[in-house]
Structure formats: C-alpha cells, structure tokens
N, C-alpha and C positions, 0 to 999 in steps of 0.2 A: 290326829287332829279331831276327826269327826266324833268318835267316842268319848272326847273331852268336851264335846259341846253339846252332844245329844244323849239322853238315855235310854230312848225307845230303841229297840234292835232295828227293827223296820226302816226308822228314819236313818239309824248309822249306815245300813245296808242300802238305802236309797241314794243317800249321798255318795256313798264309795263307789257305786257301779255307774253312776250317771255319767254324761260325757264330760270331756276336758277336766278330768279329776286333778291332774299335775297342776294345771295352770290355777285351778280353784284352791288348791291347798297352798300354792307358792303364795297366792295373795291373802288368804285368811292368816297364814304365818306372817307375814309382813304387818298386817293389821294389829296382830296379837302383840309383835314386837314392838308397836307404836303406843301401846296401852290401851287399846279398845277393849271394853267390857266384854264379858261372856256373852251377855244377852244381845249386845250389838252384831258380836261376831257370828251369832245363830241367826239373826236377822239378814245379815250379810250373805251366808251361805245359802239361805232361802232365795234371796233375791236373784242369785247366780244362776240358780238351777233355773227360774223363771225367765231370766234373759236368754239364756242358752235356748230355752224351748221357744220362747217367743222369735228370737230373731233367728233361730236355726242356725247356729253359729258353728261353722267349719272350725278345724284344727288349728289353721294357719291363714294368713290373710288380712288385711287392714278391715277395720271397722270404723265405718263413717259415723259421723255426730248426727246427720239428718237420720239414718235408719235407725240409730237409737232411738231418736225422739219419735219417730214414726210408729216404733213397736212399742213405746212407752203410752203413746195416746191409745193405740188399740187394746193393750192389755188393760190400761185404767178404765177404758170405757167399755169394757166386757159385759157382757149379760148371759144370766144373772151374776152379780158381783157377789163378792165373797162377804160372809155375815159380818165378818169384822172391819169390812172397809167402810171407813165414815166420810172419806173425803177424797173423789177420785184425783183432784189435783195433787194432793199430799203424794199418793201413791205414784203418780207419774214423775213426778218432781225426786223423789226417791228413786226409782227406777232410773231415770237419766243420770243421777248422780252416781249411783254405784257402777252402772254401766260403764260411764265414761272413765271414773277413776280406775277401774279394774282395766279397760283397754290400754289405757295410758301406761299402767303398771305392768302390762305385758309389752309394751312397745308397740302396740298395733292400732292405736288411735290415729285414723288419718283426721291430719287439721288441714282445713283449706287455706291455700296461699291466698293472702290479703296482696291486691294488686299495689305495688308500691306508689308513693304519691309522687309526681313529677317535681315537685320541690324538697323531697327528702335529703337529699344531698345538701340543698341550700341550709335548711334546718341543723343539718348535722354540723356543717361547718361553724353556724351561728353558734352552737352549743359549744364546740371546741374554743372558740373564742373566748365564750364567757368563762370557761373553766381555767382556760390558760393563760388569758390576758387579764382578765378582771378579777380572778380568784373566787369566783361565786359558788356558794354550797351546793351540792347535787340536788337539794328540794327547789330551790331557786332555780336552778336551771330548768329542771321539768316543769315547773309551773310556766317558767318565761317561754319554753319551746311548745308548750302545750297551746297557749293562747297564740302563739303564731301558727301553730298547725292548724287550729280552728279555724284561722282567718284565712289561711290558703286554701284549706280544703274546701271553704266556700268559694273562694276566688277563681278555683280552678273549673268551676262551672260556668263561668263568664267567658265570653270570647275575646276579652282583650288581653294581650300577654304581660307578664309582669313588668317589663320595663314600661309599660305604656300606661301602668296604673295612675290614676289621679287622685287626689286629695278630696274631691268628691265623692268617690268612691268610699274610700277610708270613712267619710263621715257618715255616708249612708249606712254601713256596716255597724259603726258605733252607736247610731241612731237605732237600729234595728235590734242591737241587745238591749237597749231599754224598753222599747215599745213592744217587741215581740217574744224576747228572751227574759223579761222581768228582771233585768240587771240594775242595781242600786246605782246611784252616781258614784260612790266608792268603787263599785266593781267595776265600772265601765272605766273609770279612771287607771284601776289597776291593769286592765285588759288594754288600754290604749298606751299606757308605758311599755307595755311588751312590746307593742307594735313600733312604737318609736324607737326603742333601742335597735330591733331588727332591722328597720329602715336607715336606721342612722348608719348600721354596718354594712347594710345591702348599698347604699349610696357611696360608702368607701370603696366597695368592691366592682361597682358600676352595674349592679344588677338591676336598678330603678333610677328614675328621673331625680336629679337634685333638689332638696329642700322640701319633700314630703315629711321628714321627720320634724322639722321645725314648724311646719304649717297645720300640724295636727291639734286640734283643740279640744281640750277634756273638759267635763262639769267641774264646778268649784265644788270643792270639799271644804267645809268649814273647820275652823281651828277644834281640835277635840271632838270632831264629829265621829272619827273611826274608834276612840278610845271604848271599848266594850263597857258597859256598865254593869259591874260584877255585883254579887249578892254581898249583902252586909255581912261583917263578922259573926254577927249571931246567927244568920241563916247558914254560914259556912259550920259553925257547930252543930247546927241541926242536920246538915248534911253529913258531918261525921258521925253523929249520933244514930243515923240511918243503916251504919253498918255495924252497929252493936251486933253481936250474935257470933254462933258458932259454925254457921254455914260457909262452907269454901268459898262462896261467891262474896259473902261479907267480909271475910278474912283478907282475901284477895285484894277487894275494891277498897278496903280501908286502907292498906298500904299504898295503892295506888293515889289516892286522894289526899293523903297526908304528904306526898312529895308535891302534889300540885298546889296544897294549900299552905303549907309549912315553909317551902322552898320556892315556890312560884315557878315550878320547872316549865319548859314548854314540852309538848308532846314528842318531840323528837328525842328530847334528853331522857324521858321518861321509857321510849322504846330502846334505846340506846344503852340504858344501864345493864352492866354485867355483873356477875357475880364477883369478879376480882376489883370491881370498882368499890366494893364496900371493904374497909379495912377496919375491922372488929378491934384489933388491939389496939389501935392509934385512935379509934372511935372517930373515922374521917369517911367522907364521903367524895369519890371524885366524878365530876361529871364533865362528859364532852360536850363542849357547846357546839351545836350545829352549824351556827354562822361560821365562826372562827377555827373550827375545828381544832380546839386547843381543850387540854384538859385541866380543869379548875377544881381544887382541893375546897371542902367545906366541913366545919365540925359535923358530925353525925349526932342530932338530936336523940336523948335518950328515949322519948315516945317514939319517933318516927323508926328508931333503930328495934326497938322492942316490938313495932308493929311489922316491919319486914323480917324480923327473925321469925316471929310467929308464923307468918305465910310459909317462909323457906321449911319450917319443920314441920307443918301440919298440913299445908296444901299443896305446895309447888310439887309436882311428880319427877321422879328421877329422869334425867333427860340430858342427850349429849349438847343440847343447846346451851349456851352461856349468859343468855339473855335472863334476866331477875325474872320477869313476869312472862307466864306462858298460860295458852288457852287452859281452859277447865275440862275440856274433853278430847278425848283421841281423836286423830292423832294431835299429841302434844307439841304445839309450835309456837314460837314468840307470838305474842300479842300484837295486833295490827293498828293503826291509827285509828280506823272506824271503831275498834272493840273500845279503846281508850274514850273516843268520843260518847259512845253509848252508855259506858259506865259512869262518866259524869253528867250526860243530859238525862239519862233516864231518872237518876236519884234526884236531880235538882227540880224536875217536872212533878216529882212526887210530893215536893215541899209545896206546891201550889203558890209560888212566889212570880212576881212580873220581871222577867227578864228579857232583854232584845237579843241576848245570844246565851247559849246553854252549854256550850262546848267548854274544852280544858282552859282555854287561853281568859275564860272570864274569872277561872279561880286564880290565875297569875295576876288579873287586874285587882282582885280582892285581896291578896296576898300584899301588893305593893301599896294598894290604899292603907292597909292596916299598919305597915312599917312606917308609911309617912305620918300617920295619926299619932304613933307613938314616939315620933321624931327620930 
C-alpha cells in the first residue's frame, strides 16, 4: 500500500516502520475500497502518523474523543507552524475527523454514555402507538417525538412532576418558543400539535391531568399562509439552465432538480429512489410514497430519463448501494436530506430571486402551480 501511495523511498520506509503499521494499513485499504482518491489516501496516511505521535497511541485500549480534541488543539496551535498551514482551525477539524473515523473503524472509540431521559419510556410508548394504531410514517413519528422530547427535556428541569403539569406551564413554553427561540406562528402551531397528540395519549394512559390537550391554545394561521411561494416557471427554467455543463456536480444536480421540478417529488421520494425503480424497457418510474408507503408508477419522461441515464453512466460511482443518488466524494454513500436541500438552495440563491423558502418543497409548489395553470 505505501509503495503505491508514495514515490520517495524514504517516505515509504518511514510509513512502513512507524508504529501501528497493521492498523494503519487496514484502514487505508478500507478507504481505498470506498473509492477514496490517491491524494486523499496520502493525506490520511500522513495524518495517521501525526495522530499516533501526538496522542502517543498504544497498540490497544480505548481512544476517548476528549483526548482526540485535546491533541488536535495542541497540534494545530503548535509553534512554529508548518509553512503550508493556512488555517489552524481547518487542521484541527481534519485531525479530529480522521482520528475519530480511524478509532471507530478499529472499534476503539470510546463514546460517552448519554444519561437516559426519565421520560424516554413514555416517548417510546407514544412512538409505538403512532406507528401501530395510527399508521404514521417514520419521518412523522420522528418529528412528533422530537417535539415532545424537546418539551420534556425542558420540563424535567422543573420541580413539578409530570402528572402535576398545568396548562399555564404549557402556555409559557409555547410563548418562549416565539419570544426566545424565534419560532414563527406556523412552527409554534406544529410544535403545539405534537404536544396535544402526546397529552391526549398521556391522558388516556393516566400520566397527566385530564383536559390539557383540549385546553391548549395555538396561534392562528391564516388560510394559504403555509403554502410556500415558489419560483415562477421562468425562474425554474433558469434554475435548470444553471446545471448546463459537463462537471459531475452539474450532471448529478440536474437529474435531482428535474425530479423536483417536473414530477414535484418530495425530498423523501428522491432519497428513496433506487436503481430498480427505473424501468427502462417500459419507460416507467416507480415511486414509493413516504406517507402511504405505497409504490406508485409514473411514465418516465424522455427528458428526465436521458438526464438520469447520463448521471448513471458518467458520474455515479460503482457502489453496493442501490439508491440512485450518491455523494460525489468518497466514501460514496446515498445523499442525505441536507445535501438535497443544499443542491436546491445554493442554486436558487444564485439566481438572485426573492423567495420565502429555498428548499426542495418550493419546487414542488412551482410544479403544482404550472400544472394548474395548464389545466
């Protein structure tokens, strides 16, 4: 491995005789199998030597994240600095990232235990109820439980037991969401809806006083206030035109934007699109609806099909993952929600248009507006 990464005989010998040779080779081989570029592998190999020296790592034993951070700060702040070091923060972040990933790969990373919330079992039971009895999607359940946990984590700092909670306390928390946390009326209403569902279930289970759910007051949200003001179709065409080019990022982003603009897909539907969902012979695309969790077939537009096909042939790396859209840099994994949001937001903002929302859902709204305009 080292003679493939380095040309200088002294560098090869230095990496060969350095401590923890087997552990370093196993990790570098793993990174290479994930598609990591040769230049990045060289940088990782060099950082591993720095990490071993700076932390005085033994061959065995746990590696604590706090020790990694301390060593990274000392190394990045050393004087005199290396002549190629431009920003100490970047070096510190990269030190922490590589050391953490290496320790996790070796199974030696010590992750401190998070003390369980006293209400964890209540939230877990509520989540099971939403899945079992109401049939809600996993994303909806995570959102509902996240709001409830946020409320309960604040509430556990108060001296009042859960069964003695009052509507006045709930109103106080909702008011603070607007005054201190910057929540909009719509966000407060969504937050309150999660609490109302939880306290309605808690009332049935006898965890709290009756009547809390029905007594909760939420801000008024006017009709069509929550509809995102999407871009005009002319701006959508400008958005697609921004992906004209032969760069891998443009080819991938064009395929993603096409699905948002032409089909009006949700983020979860693009994330869940798999290679077998594209029926090239019948020219169909099969989408799994995240809310109903049912597969729905659609004709595959020739333009969209050609765009996706170009991405698959020219850009998408070989990978065991079946998801259509992968990251552009190793390790190649399926794109995340934040990645899709950044794809849309970054290009919309470059158009210098005034929008209230810049995420993928605004393109879904633009698609629906265009379809309504065309009858």
